[in-house]
C-alpha positions in Angstrom: 123.7 69.5 97.6 123.8 72.3 100.1 121.3 70.5 102.4 123.4 67.2 102.2 126.6 69.1 103.2 124.8 70.8 106.1 123.2 67.6 107.4 126.5 65.7 107.2 128.2 68.4 109.2 125.3 68.4 111.7 125.6 64.6 112.1 129.4 64.6 112.3 129.5 67.3 115.0 126.5 65.8 116.9 124.5 69.0 116.6 120.8 69.0 117.4 118.6 71.2 115.2 115.5 72.6 117.0 113.7 73.1 113.7 113.5 71.6 110.2 115.6 73.1 107.4 113.4 75.3 105.3 114.2 74.9 101.6 113.8 78.3 99.9 114.1 78.9 96.2 115.3 82.5 95.8 115.0 84.4 92.5 117.2 87.5 92.6 116.0 90.3 90.3 115.8 94.0 89.9 112.5 95.7 89.4 112.2 98.9 87.4 110.5 101.6 89.6 109.2 103.4 86.5 106.6 100.8 85.7 104.5 98.0 87.1 106.1 94.5 87.0 104.2 91.2 86.8 105.3 88.1 88.7 103.9 85.1 86.9 104.4 81.6 88.4 103.6 78.6 86.3 102.1 75.3 87.6 104.8 73.1 86.0 107.5 75.2 87.6 105.9 74.6 91.1 105.8 70.9 90.4 109.5 70.8 89.5 110.8 72.6 92.5 108.4 70.7 94.8 110.0 67.5 93.7 113.3 68.5 95.3 111.6 69.6 98.5 111.4 73.3 98.1 108.9 74.8 100.5 109.1 78.6 99.7 109.6 80.6 96.6 111.0 84.2 97.1 111.3 87.0 94.6 114.2 89.1 95.9 114.7 92.8 94.9 117.1 95.1 96.7 114.1 97.2 98.0 111.6 94.4 98.8 110.9 90.7 98.9 107.8 88.7 97.9 107.6 85.2 99.3 105.1 82.4 98.5 104.9 79.1 100.3 104.3 76.3 97.7 101.1 75.2 99.4 99.7 78.8 99.1 100.9 79.0 95.5 99.1 75.8 94.6 95.9 77.2 96.2 96.3 80.4 94.1 96.8 78.5 90.9 94.1 75.9 91.5 93.1 74.3 88.2 94.7 77.1 86.1 98.2 76.9 84.6 99.6 80.0 86.3 99.0 82.8 88.8 100.2 86.4 88.6 100.9 89.2 91.0 101.3 92.8 89.8 104.0 94.8 91.7 104.2 98.6 91.6 107.4 99.7 93.4 107.5 103.3 92.1 107.1 104.7 95.6 109.9 102.7 97.1 112.7 105.1 96.2 111.4 107.8 98.6 111.2 107.7 102.4 107.6 106.5 102.4 108.5 103.0 101.2 105.2 102.0 99.6 104.6 98.9 97.6 101.4 98.2 95.6 100.4 94.5 95.3 97.6 93.3 93.0 96.5 89.7 92.7 95.0 88.6 89.4 92.7 86.0 91.0 89.7 85.8 93.4 91.0 82.6 94.8 92.6 82.4 98.3 96.0 84.1 98.2 98.6 84.8 100.8 102.1 86.2 100.2 104.7 87.5 102.5 106.2 90.9 101.7 109.4 92.2 103.3 111.1 95.5 103.4 114.9 95.3 103.9 117.6 98.1 104.3 116.0 99.3 107.5 116.9 102.7 109.0 116.3 102.8 112.7 115.1 100.4 115.3 112.8 97.7 113.8 111.2 97.1 117.2 108.3 99.5 116.6 108.2 99.3 112.8 105.1 97.9 111.1 103.8 97.2 107.7 100.4 99.0 107.3 97.7 99.0 104.7 96.1 102.0 102.9 94.1 102.8 106.0 97.2 102.9 108.2 96.1 99.7 109.9 99.1 97.4 110.8 99.1 94.0 109.0 102.3 92.8 110.7 105.8 93.7 111.3 108.0 90.7 112.3 111.7 91.5 112.1 113.7 88.8 110.4 117.4 89.1 111.5 118.5 86.7 108.7 117.4 89.2 106.0 117.5 92.4 108.1 113.9 93.0 107.0 110.5 93.6 108.5 107.9 91.3 107.0 104.2 90.6 107.0 101.7 88.3 105.4 99.0 89.9 103.2 96.0 88.3 101.7 94.4 91.2 99.8 95.4 93.5 96.9 96.4 97.0 98.1 99.1 99.5 98.8 101.4 98.6 101.8 104.0 100.7 103.4 106.5 100.4 106.3 106.2 103.0 109.0 107.5 103.7 112.5 104.5 102.9 114.5 105.3 103.4 118.2 102.2 103.5 120.4 101.9 104.7 124.0 99.1 104.8 126.6 98.7 107.0 129.6 97.4 104.2 131.9 100.4 101.8 131.5 102.9 104.2 133.2 102.6 102.5 136.6 103.4 99.1 135.1 106.9 97.5 134.9 109.2 98.6 132.1 109.0 95.1 130.6 105.2 95.2 130.5 105.2 98.7 129.0 107.6 97.6 126.3 105.6 94.4 125.5 102.4 96.4 125.2 104.0 99.0 123.0 105.5 96.4 120.7 102.4 94.4 120.3 100.3 97.4 119.5 102.9 98.7 117.1 102.7 95.4 115.1 98.9 95.4 115.2 98.7 92.2 117.3 96.7 93.9 120.1 94.8 97.2 120.5 94.0 99.5 123.4 90.5 100.3 124.5 91.0 103.8 123.0 93.7 105.9 121.4 95.1 107.0 124.8 94.1 104.0 127.1 95.1 100.4 127.1 93.2 99.2 130.2 95.9 96.7 131.2 94.0 95.4 134.2 90.9 94.4 132.2 89.9 90.8 131.8 90.7 89.0 128.5 88.3 86.6 126.7 89.0 83.2 125.0 88.2 84.9 121.7 90.8 87.6 122.4 93.5 85.0 123.2 92.7 83.1 120.0 92.9 86.3 117.9 96.2 87.3 119.5 97.8 83.9 118.8 96.6 83.9 115.2 97.9 87.4 114.6 101.3 86.5 116.0 101.4 83.5 113.6 100.1 85.6 110.7 97.3 83.0 110.2 94.3 85.4 110.4 91.4 84.6 108.0 89.2 87.6 107.8 86.3 85.5 106.5 86.4 82.9 109.2 83.8 82.5 112.0 85.5 81.3 115.2 82.1 80.3 116.7 82.5 82.5 119.8 79.3 84.0 121.2 
């Protein structure tokens, strides 16, 4: 009904949409931080919401969001009747903002986790894994949250991850900011902790990796075929 009302208004006012309307099914809930919670999604539920065109399922808590695309959920479930994800939000109440995610399957799984209620500039914020490596950090103004796609069980946290390099000081302010944002989000790295080497050449493999990281489409097991 909401979509029909929207599309009628778009047509009546001769508005052109530059993207398709994404149908998201949002389940609002409140997780207890004193114990681990289990999110279980059943196959018949996915089939029901898919019939009405839903593309994304989101579990929404005030401290975090977990989103599945229906295609990813179907891959996770496979021939089983359900798929589960364990969530430990016990460390979200402090300033560290850590979320433990554990998948119950060895099948391919990808979910998007988001941290809302941000304090400070999201420009250099990133979601990092247990080793401190950035896995993403896209800011979504619609939810005022920093989000990243993950494909492995682990503990993830949101951190202020501003990077700087000594050898970019002579570059334009715009280039310096772009480099710092890309490195903060884990999309690109310098040649060392203190150097970026901004005038070095870039390979086809580098460009492919950068694009895939921006799109959160990295498959750590894939072989791109580059020599």
